[in-house]
C-alpha positions in Angstrom: 0.1 0.2 0.2 2.8 2.4 0.8 4.2 1.5 -2.1 1.2 2.3 -4.6 0.8 5.9 -2.6 4.2 6.8 -3.7 3.6 5.6 -7.2 0.8 7.9 -7.1 2.9 10.3 -6.0 5.0 10.1 -8.9 2.5 10.4 -11.5 1.4 13.2 -9.5 4.4 15.0 -10.1 4.6 14.0 -13.9 1.0 15.3 -14.4 2.0 18.7 -13.0 5.0 19.0 -14.5 3.0 18.1 -17.6 0.5 20.5 -17.0 3.0 23.2 -16.0 5.1 22.9 -19.2 2.1 22.6 -21.1 0.2 26.0 -19.6 3.1 28.3 -20.7 2.9 26.6 -24.0 6.0 24.3 -24.0 4.8 21.1 -25.3 5.5 17.9 -24.0 5.5 14.9 -25.8 7.1 12.2 -24.4 5.2 12.1 -21.0 6.6 8.1 -20.1 10.2 9.3 -20.3 9.0 11.9 -17.8 7.7 9.6 -16.0 11.1 7.3 -15.8 13.0 10.2 -15.1 11.1 10.8 -12.0 11.4 7.2 -10.8 14.8 6.8 -11.3 15.1 10.1 -9.2 12.7 10.1 -6.4 11.3 6.4 -6.1 13.7 4.1 -7.5 13.1 1.2 -5.3 9.2 2.2 -5.9 9.0 -1.7 -7.9 5.5 -1.8 -9.5 6.4 0.3 -12.6 3.4 -1.2 -14.5 1.1 0.2 -12.2 2.6 3.9 -12.5 2.7 3.5 -16.4 -1.1 2.1 -16.2 -2.3 4.8 -14.2 -0.4 7.4 -16.3 -1.6 6.2 -19.7 -4.9 5.8 -18.3 -5.5 9.3 -17.1 -4.0 10.6 -20.6 -6.6 8.5 -22.2 -9.6 9.6 -20.5 -8.3 13.4 -19.9 -10.6 14.7 -21.8 -13.8 12.9 -19.9 -11.8 13.6 -16.4 -11.7 17.3 -17.5 -15.7 17.4 -18.2 -16.3 15.5 -15.1 -14.2 18.5 -13.1 -16.1 21.3 -14.9 -19.6 19.9 -13.9 -18.7 18.9 -9.9 -17.4 22.0 -9.4 -19.2 24.3 -11.4 -18.2 27.2 -9.5 -14.8 26.6 -10.5 -13.4 26.9 -13.9 -10.7 24.2 -14.8 -8.0 26.9 -15.1 -8.7 28.5 -11.6 -7.8 25.0 -9.9 -4.5 25.2 -9.3 -2.2 22.9 -10.9 -1.8 20.2 -8.1 -5.8 20.0 -6.7 -6.7 19.8 -10.9 -4.1 16.6 -11.6 -5.0 15.3 -8.1 -8.9 15.3 -9.2 -7.3 13.4 -12.2 -5.4 10.7 -10.7 -8.6 10.3 -7.9 -11.7 10.4 -10.7 -9.4 8.2 -13.1 -9.1 5.6 -10.4 -13.0 6.3 -9.5 -14.4 5.8 -12.1 -12.1 3.8 -14.8 -10.0 1.2 -12.7 -10.5 -2.1 -11.4 -12.3 -1.7 -8.4 -11.0 -4.8 -7.3 -7.6 -3.7 -7.2 -8.7 0.0 -6.0 -12.2 0.0 -4.2 -13.8 4.0 -4.6 -13.1 4.9 -0.8 -9.4 4.0 -2.1 -9.5 6.0 -4.6 -10.5 8.9 -2.7 -9.0 8.8 0.6 -5.6 8.6 -1.6 -6.3 11.7 -3.7 -7.4 13.5 -0.9 -4.1 12.8 1.0 -2.0 13.7 -2.3 -4.1 17.0 -1.9 -3.2 17.3 1.8 0.6 16.4 1.5 1.3 18.6 -1.7 -1.6 21.1 -2.2 -2.5 24.1 -0.4 -4.4 24.3 3.2 -7.6 23.6 1.9 -6.9 21.5 -1.0 -7.8 18.0 0.8 -11.5 19.9 1.6 -11.6 21.0 -1.9 -10.7 17.1 -3.6 -13.0 16.0 -0.6 -15.8 18.1 -2.1 -15.4 17.1 -5.7 -14.6 13.4 -5.5 -17.7 13.1 -2.9 -20.1 14.8 -5.4 -19.1 12.5 -8.1 -19.3 9.4 -6.1 -22.5 10.1 -4.6 -23.7 10.4 -8.3 -22.2 6.8 -8.9 -26.0 5.4 -6.8 -26.9 4.0 -9.8 -27.7 0.7 -10.7 -25.2 -0.2 -13.5 -22.3 2.6 -12.4 -19.9 0.2 -10.3 -20.6 -2.7 -13.0 -17.8 -5.0 -12.2 -17.0 -3.7 -8.7 -16.3 -6.1 -6.1 -17.9 -5.0 -3.0 -15.9 -4.8 0.2 -17.6 -7.0 2.4 -18.2 -6.1 5.8 -19.2 -7.4 9.4 -22.9 -7.7 9.8 -23.0 -5.6 12.5 -22.0 -2.7 10.7 -24.8 -3.7 7.4 -27.5 -1.8 8.1 -31.1 -3.8 7.5 -33.2 -3.2 3.6 -35.9 -2.2 5.2 -34.4 0.2 7.9 -32.4 2.3 5.1 -33.7 6.0 4.5 -36.0 5.9 1.3 -35.4 8.6 -0.8 -38.8 8.7 -3.3 -38.5 10.1 -7.1 -40.1 10.8 -10.0 -39.5 10.4 -13.6 -40.6 9.7 -16.6 -40.1 8.6 -20.7 -41.0 12.0 -22.3 -42.0 11.7 -25.8 -43.0 14.3 -28.9 -44.6 13.9 -32.2 -42.9 16.3 -34.9 -44.7 15.3 -38.1 -44.5 11.5 -38.7 -41.7 10.9 -36.6 -41.6 10.5 -32.6 -39.0 11.7 -30.4 -38.3 10.7 -27.1 -36.1 13.3 -25.1 -32.9 11.8 -22.5 -30.9 13.4 -20.5 -27.4 12.5 -20.5 -25.1 12.4 -17.2 -20.9 12.8 -16.8 -20.7 8.8 -17.1 -21.7 8.6 -20.5 -25.1 7.5 -20.3 -28.3 8.6 -22.1 -31.1 7.9 -19.2 -34.7 9.3 -18.1 -35.3 13.0 -16.4 -36.3 12.5 -12.9 -36.4 14.2 -9.7 -37.0 14.0 -5.6 -40.1 14.6 -5.0 -41.1 16.7 -2.2 -42.6 15.9 1.1 -46.2 14.4 0.8 -46.1 16.0 -3.0 -48.0 13.9 -5.4 -46.4 12.1 -7.3 -48.2 12.6 -10.5 -47.4 17.1 -9.6 -43.9 16.3 -8.8 -42.7 14.5 -11.8 -44.3 17.1 -13.8 -42.4 19.6 -11.8 -39.5 17.6 -11.7 -39.3 17.5 -16.0 -40.0 21.1 -16.3 -37.1 21.8 -13.6 -34.6 19.6 -15.3 -35.7 19.7 -19.5 -37.6 22.8 -19.5 -40.7 20.8 -20.7 -44.3 21.0 -19.8 -45.6 17.4 -20.1 -49.1 15.5 -20.0 -49.0 12.5 -17.7 -50.4 9.3 -20.1 -49.5 6.2 -18.8 -48.0 4.9 -15.8 -45.2 2.6 -16.1 -44.6 1.7 -12.5 -41.6 1.7 -10.2 -38.0 0.5 -9.5 -35.8 0.8 -6.6 -32.5 0.4 -6.4 -29.8 0.7 -3.1 -27.3 3.8 -3.8 -24.6 5.2 -1.7 -25.3 8.6 0.3 -21.8 10.0 1.5 -24.3 11.5 4.6 -26.7 9.3 4.7 -24.6 6.1 3.8 -27.0 3.1 2.3 -30.2 4.3 1.1 -33.0 3.3 -1.2 -34.2 5.1 -3.7 -37.9 4.7 -5.4 -38.4 5.9 -8.6 -41.8 6.5 -10.0 -42.1 6.4 -13.8 -44.6 7.6 -16.5 -45.1 7.9 -19.6 -45.6 11.6 -20.6 -46.2 13.7 -24.0 -45.1 17.1 -24.3 -44.6 19.6 -27.2 -41.4 18.9 -29.8 -39.5 22.2 -28.7 -35.8 23.2 -27.7 -35.1 21.7 -24.5 -33.2 23.9 -21.5 -31.1 21.7 -19.3 -31.3 22.9 -15.9 -28.8 22.9 -13.2 -29.4 19.2 -11.9 -26.1 17.6 -10.7 -24.4 15.2 -12.9 -26.2 16.0 -16.1 -24.2 17.4 -19.2 -26.8 17.5 -22.1 -29.9 17.0 -22.7 -31.6 16.0 -26.7 -34.4 14.7 -28.4 -34.2 11.4 -30.0 -36.0 9.4 -32.9 -37.4 6.0 -31.9 -35.3 4.4 -34.5 -32.1 6.3 -33.3 -32.4 5.0 -29.2 -31.2 1.5 -30.0 -28.0 3.4 -30.8 -27.8 4.9 -27.1 -25.9 4.0 -24.0 -28.6 3.1 -21.5 -28.1 1.7 -17.6 -29.3 -1.9 -17.2 -32.6 -0.3 -15.5 -33.3 2.2 -17.7 -33.5 0.2 -20.7 -36.9 -2.3 -20.1 -38.9 0.8 -19.1 -38.0 2.6 -22.4 -38.6 -0.5 -24.2 -42.4 -1.0 -22.4 -43.3 2.8 -23.3 -42.2 2.5 -26.5 -44.3 -0.3 -27.2 -47.2 1.9 -26.0 -46.5 4.7 -27.9 -46.4 2.5 -30.9 -49.5 1.0 -30.3 -51.3 4.5 -30.4 
């Protein structure tokens, strides 16, 4: 573990050198050469050089996606205003959180390691800042499918909250369609994890589920909808940074709207909203629990 922490420090140093030079217009082409030099100078006994190379190359491969996620998770901080250390700590932390083998690097290890790097090499508030950004992303990872393949860490039974005692969060969502000429379109939102999904949101206390869903769709996509059919509910367990394990119960409807421009609201974790023809949705990347709901809705629409 200590070697892995040292390895991440060397990767951070390499990213810092590359990023600093890039910011002043000096392009460094062979980043791996910088990495090997840093290993030789500061960590000749690190051992697992393959881990360093894999981590560095992975971050560069996903850099555009990582930077987009940083912008969405910390909207009040433009990327260029984030310090060079913090920016690259976030790239390391996000890469390990989202793209690494969870059996090798569990989510909490990725977050804790990034926080330690920020505290060691960043400013006075770097640890808190990195914790806030990664915590925000981790919270968005609660939906099924976002941690597919992750090896869940076993806990002692006494620390587990029984399913029936988990806090419940109720949400309303909809498959929204519109007719334009002879074509039928679906309105979908895109999240920062690269999936197209259904618009949904938290219901207020004692709020009617239909009224709450209409309100949430208006806030999230700028659409006035008319509820047409009840599509049923699904439920899944999510991790909340403050509450721990919670049960999310989502009730979905089929709803119709006018074919107008979509206006994505300030909902966290989303970066786009678009209309898609029914014939095009088969090519989209849906979450496993969303696909059956969309399929049910499309079958209803086609029968109308």
